[in-house]
C-alpha positions as CSV (number, residue, x, y, z in Angstrom):
1,X,3.9,-19.7,35.3
2,X,4.7,-16.3,35.7
3,X,8.1,-16.8,35.4
4,X,7.4,-18.6,32.2
5,X,5.7,-15.4,30.6
6,X,8.3,-13.2,32.1
7,X,10.7,-15.2,29.9
8,X,8.1,-15.0,26.7
9,X,8.0,-11.2,27.1
10,X,12.0,-10.9,27.6
11,X,12.4,-13.2,24.7
12,X,10.0,-11.0,22.6
13,X,11.4,-7.7,23.6
14,X,15.0,-8.7,23.0
15,X,14.9,-8.6,19.1
16,X,13.1,-5.6,19.1
17,X,15.7,-3.8,21.5
18,X,18.5,-5.2,18.7
19,X,16.9,-3.8,15.8
20,X,16.6,-0.7,17.3
21,X,20.2,-0.4,18.2
22,X,20.9,-1.4,14.6
23,X,18.9,1.1,13.2
24,X,20.7,3.6,15.3
25,X,23.9,2.6,14.1
26,X,23.3,2.8,10.6
27,X,21.8,6.1,11.2
28,X,24.8,7.3,12.5
29,X,26.9,5.7,10.1
30,X,24.9,7.8,7.6
31,X,25.1,10.7,9.4
32,X,29.2,10.5,9.8
33,X,29.2,9.8,6.5
34,X,27.1,12.6,5.3
35,X,29.4,15.4,7.8
36,X,32.7,14.1,5.5
37,X,30.6,14.1,2.4
38,X,29.9,18.1,3.2
39,X,33.7,18.9,4.0
40,X,34.6,17.0,0.4
41,X,31.6,18.6,-1.4
42,X,33.2,22.2,0.0
43,X,36.5,22.0,-1.2
44,X,35.1,20.4,-4.6
45,X,32.8,23.5,-4.9
46,X,35.6,26.0,-4.0
47,X,37.9,24.0,-6.7
48,X,35.7,24.2,-9.8
49,X,34.6,27.9,-8.6
50,X,38.1,29.1,-8.5
51,X,39.3,27.2,-11.8
52,X,36.1,28.7,-13.6
53,X,36.9,31.9,-12.3
54,X,40.4,32.1,-13.0
55,X,41.3,30.6,-15.9
56,X,39.6,33.1,-18.0
57,X,41.9,36.0,-17.4
58,X,45.1,33.5,-17.5
59,X,44.2,32.9,-21.0
60,X,43.8,36.4,-22.2
61,X,47.1,37.7,-20.1
62,X,49.0,34.4,-21.3
63,X,50.2,31.9,-18.4
64,X,53.8,33.2,-18.7
65,X,53.2,36.8,-18.3
66,X,51.0,36.3,-15.3
67,X,53.2,34.1,-13.6
68,X,56.5,35.5,-14.2
69,X,56.0,39.1,-15.4
70,X,57.4,41.3,-12.6
71,X,54.8,44.2,-12.9
72,X,51.2,44.9,-11.6
73,X,49.6,47.7,-12.8
74,X,45.9,46.7,-13.1
75,X,44.6,49.9,-13.1
76,X,46.5,52.0,-16.1
77,X,45.6,52.5,-19.1
78,X,48.2,50.0,-20.2
79,X,47.5,47.6,-17.7
80,X,50.1,45.1,-16.7
81,X,49.2,41.9,-14.7
82,X,52.3,40.0,-13.1
83,X,52.0,38.3,-10.1
84,X,55.7,37.1,-9.9
85,X,56.4,39.7,-6.8
86,X,53.4,38.6,-4.9
87,X,54.3,34.9,-5.4
88,X,58.0,35.5,-4.0
89,X,56.8,38.1,-1.6
90,X,54.4,35.1,-0.3
91,X,57.3,32.5,-0.8
92,X,59.5,34.5,1.3
93,X,57.2,35.5,4.2
94,X,55.9,32.0,4.8
95,X,59.3,30.9,4.5
96,X,60.6,33.4,6.8
97,X,57.7,32.9,9.3
98,X,57.9,29.1,9.6
99,X,62.0,29.2,10.2
100,X,61.6,31.5,13.1
101,X,57.8,30.0,14.5
102,X,58.7,26.1,13.8
103,X,61.4,25.8,16.2
104,X,60.3,28.0,18.7
105,X,56.8,26.6,18.6
106,X,58.3,23.1,18.5
107,X,60.6,23.5,21.7
108,X,57.5,25.1,23.4
109,X,55.7,22.1,22.8
110,X,58.2,19.6,24.2
111,X,58.5,21.9,27.4
112,X,54.5,21.8,27.8
113,X,54.4,17.7,27.3
114,X,57.3,16.7,29.0
115,X,59.4,19.1,31.2
116,X,56.9,21.5,32.5
117,X,55.3,21.3,36.4
118,X,51.5,21.4,35.9
119,X,51.3,24.6,37.3
120,X,53.7,26.5,34.8
121,X,51.9,24.3,31.9
122,X,48.8,25.7,32.8
123,X,49.9,29.4,32.5
124,X,51.5,28.7,29.5
125,X,48.8,27.1,27.4
126,X,46.8,29.7,28.9
127,X,48.7,32.4,27.1
128,X,48.7,30.2,23.7
129,X,44.9,29.7,24.2
130,X,44.7,33.4,24.2
131,X,47.4,33.8,21.1
132,X,45.3,31.4,18.6
133,X,42.0,33.8,20.1
134,X,43.4,37.1,19.3
135,X,41.8,38.5,15.9
136,X,44.1,39.1,12.7
137,X,43.1,43.1,12.7
138,X,44.7,43.4,16.6
139,X,48.1,41.8,15.9
140,X,48.1,43.9,12.5
141,X,47.6,46.8,14.8
142,X,50.0,46.2,17.4
143,X,52.5,45.2,14.6
144,X,51.7,48.9,12.8
145,X,52.0,50.9,15.9
146,X,55.1,49.3,17.6
147,X,57.1,47.0,15.4
148,X,56.6,49.2,12.3
149,X,58.0,52.3,13.8
150,X,60.9,49.7,15.7
151,X,62.2,48.6,12.3
152,X,61.9,52.0,10.8
153,X,64.2,53.6,13.4
154,X,66.4,50.8,14.0
155,X,67.5,50.8,10.2
156,X,67.1,54.1,9.4
157,X,64.2,53.9,6.7
158,X,61.4,55.6,5.2
159,X,59.1,53.3,6.3
160,X,58.9,50.4,8.5
161,X,56.2,48.8,6.6
162,X,58.5,46.1,5.4
163,X,58.9,42.7,4.7
164,X,60.4,41.9,7.8
165,X,57.7,43.3,9.8
166,X,55.3,41.1,7.8
167,X,57.3,38.2,8.8
168,X,57.3,38.7,12.2
169,X,53.9,39.0,12.9
170,X,53.2,36.2,10.6
171,X,55.9,34.1,12.9
172,X,54.2,35.2,16.3
173,X,50.3,33.9,14.6
174,X,51.3,30.6,13.8
175,X,52.9,29.7,17.2
176,X,49.5,28.7,18.6
177,X,48.9,26.2,15.6
178,X,52.5,24.7,16.1
179,X,52.7,24.4,19.7
180,X,48.8,23.1,20.4
181,X,49.1,20.5,17.7
182,X,52.6,19.3,18.9
183,X,51.8,19.5,22.5
184,X,48.8,17.1,21.7
185,X,50.9,14.7,19.3
186,X,53.6,14.4,21.9
187,X,51.3,13.6,24.4
188,X,49.6,11.0,22.7
189,X,53.2,8.7,22.6
190,X,52.8,6.0,24.9
191,X,54.7,5.8,27.8
192,X,55.9,2.4,27.3
193,X,58.3,4.2,24.5
194,X,59.7,6.4,26.9
195,X,60.1,4.0,29.8
196,X,61.8,1.7,27.5
197,X,64.4,4.1,26.2
198,X,65.0,5.1,29.9
199,X,65.6,1.8,30.9
200,X,68.0,1.3,28.2
201,X,70.3,4.2,29.7
202,X,69.0,6.7,27.8
203,X,68.5,10.3,29.3
204,X,65.1,12.2,29.7
205,X,66.4,14.6,26.8
206,X,67.7,12.0,24.5
207,X,64.7,9.9,25.3
208,X,62.3,12.8,24.2
209,X,63.7,13.8,21.0
210,X,65.2,10.4,19.6
211,X,61.7,8.4,20.6
212,X,58.9,10.7,21.7
213,X,59.4,13.2,18.7
214,X,60.0,10.5,16.0
215,X,57.1,8.5,17.5
216,X,54.9,12.0,17.1
217,X,56.3,13.2,13.7
218,X,53.0,13.0,11.8
219,X,51.4,15.4,14.3
220,X,54.4,18.1,14.2
221,X,54.0,17.8,10.7
222,X,50.3,18.6,10.6
223,X,51.1,21.6,13.3
224,X,53.5,22.9,10.3
225,X,51.1,22.3,7.7
226,X,48.7,24.5,9.7
227,X,51.3,26.8,10.5
228,X,52.0,27.3,6.7
229,X,48.0,27.7,5.8
230,X,47.7,30.4,8.3
231,X,50.9,32.3,7.7
232,X,50.3,32.0,3.5
233,X,46.4,33.2,4.0
234,X,46.7,36.1,6.4
235,X,45.7,39.0,4.6
236,X,44.8,41.8,7.2
237,X,47.4,42.0,9.5
238,X,50.1,41.4,6.7
239,X,48.6,44.1,4.7
240,X,48.9,46.6,8.0
241,X,52.7,46.0,8.1
242,X,54.1,45.2,5.1
243,X,53.3,48.1,3.1
244,X,51.1,46.8,0.4
245,X,53.5,48.1,-2.5
246,X,53.9,45.3,-5.5
247,X,57.9,45.6,-5.5
248,X,60.0,42.4,-5.9
249,X,60.8,41.3,-2.2
250,X,63.7,42.8,-0.1
251,X,63.6,42.1,3.9
252,X,63.8,45.8,4.1
253,X,61.1,47.1,1.5
254,X,57.3,47.8,1.6
255,X,56.1,44.5,-0.4
256,X,52.5,43.0,-1.3
257,X,51.3,39.3,-0.5
258,X,49.2,37.2,-2.9
259,X,46.4,37.5,-0.2
260,X,46.5,41.2,-0.1
261,X,46.7,41.8,-3.4
262,X,43.4,40.3,-3.8
263,X,42.1,42.0,-0.6
264,X,42.8,45.4,-1.6
265,X,41.5,45.6,-4.9
266,X,38.3,43.4,-5.0
267,X,36.1,45.7,-3.7
268,X,36.3,48.1,-6.7
269,X,38.1,45.9,-9.8
270,X,35.9,45.0,-12.8
271,X,36.6,43.3,-15.9
272,X,39.9,41.6,-16.6
273,X,41.2,43.1,-13.4
274,X,38.5,41.2,-11.3
275,X,39.3,38.0,-13.6
276,X,43.0,38.3,-12.6
277,X,42.4,38.7,-9.1
278,X,40.4,35.3,-8.8
279,X,43.4,34.0,-11.3
280,X,45.5,35.0,-7.9
281,X,42.9,33.2,-5.6
282,X,43.7,30.2,-7.8
283,X,47.4,30.0,-7.6
284,X,47.3,30.7,-3.8
285,X,44.8,27.8,-3.5
286,X,47.2,25.6,-5.8
287,X,50.0,26.4,-3.3
288,X,48.2,25.2,-0.4
289,X,47.2,21.5,-2.4
290,X,50.9,21.3,-3.4
291,X,52.2,22.2,0.2
292,X,49.4,19.4,1.6
293,X,50.4,16.9,-1.2
294,X,54.3,17.4,-0.5
295,X,54.0,16.7,3.0
296,X,51.6,13.5,2.6
297,X,54.5,12.2,0.0
298,X,57.3,12.9,2.6
299,X,55.1,11.2,5.7
300,X,54.8,8.1,3.4
301,X,58.6,7.9,2.5
302,X,59.3,8.2,6.3
303,X,57.0,5.7,7.4
304,X,58.5,3.0,4.6
305,X,61.8,3.8,5.8
């Protein structure tokens, strides 16, 4: 009789427990969906705000004069709002930082994931984490006190605050992103791939670069995107080492980036000047979107082939 009663109690509580679990899973699914929706809403809000704030200045100045004008005189009696020097400087600076940072970061990631001993890897990972935690202003301060005087002395310049200084500082700043994400992608490659390659007679280096790296290509590409985003979006450190002068870009001359143009003038801007700064932010935002879209297309083509 007691066994019968216990069996009935278990049978009656089992549907309740199952119902609670189902409700909990539905609640968690809704929570995860809301978290993802929040991220999408933030992107939409930023996009709409920049478009609404930036389009009026472009209409008034003219799209051609704004994008391809080579003179920026926002505070003169006859103001000019050509941002071509800023665009080219940002492109050259970001490209230079990626050209320097990606090979160093990628090879460091391969070393940490595949070749380094645990002790050495722990030391290097700690250094990489410290690099990622250093504030931008500290990078700029060190660059201003060490790198800028060195460039001035080496090239016999009146000022060492140049595009070259900005490229070097940005290259150092993108390293933690490239190293960390690339290492994670390489570590996630199944060991079976490498074991099969070694069993076929390939050396370890051949296996790492011909098997592991292609298998982790999406993660490595993501690290490059993060590096590009950090380089093209940096303002404080670049402002301290690049000179912040609206010249056409030259490696050994003072220049101004898109980000520093907004940061240096927004505090006192008004009227059309303020609207033009929002237009610069819109252009910068579109650059990031185009880079992400281009990379996504390339990755899809790579997977199909």
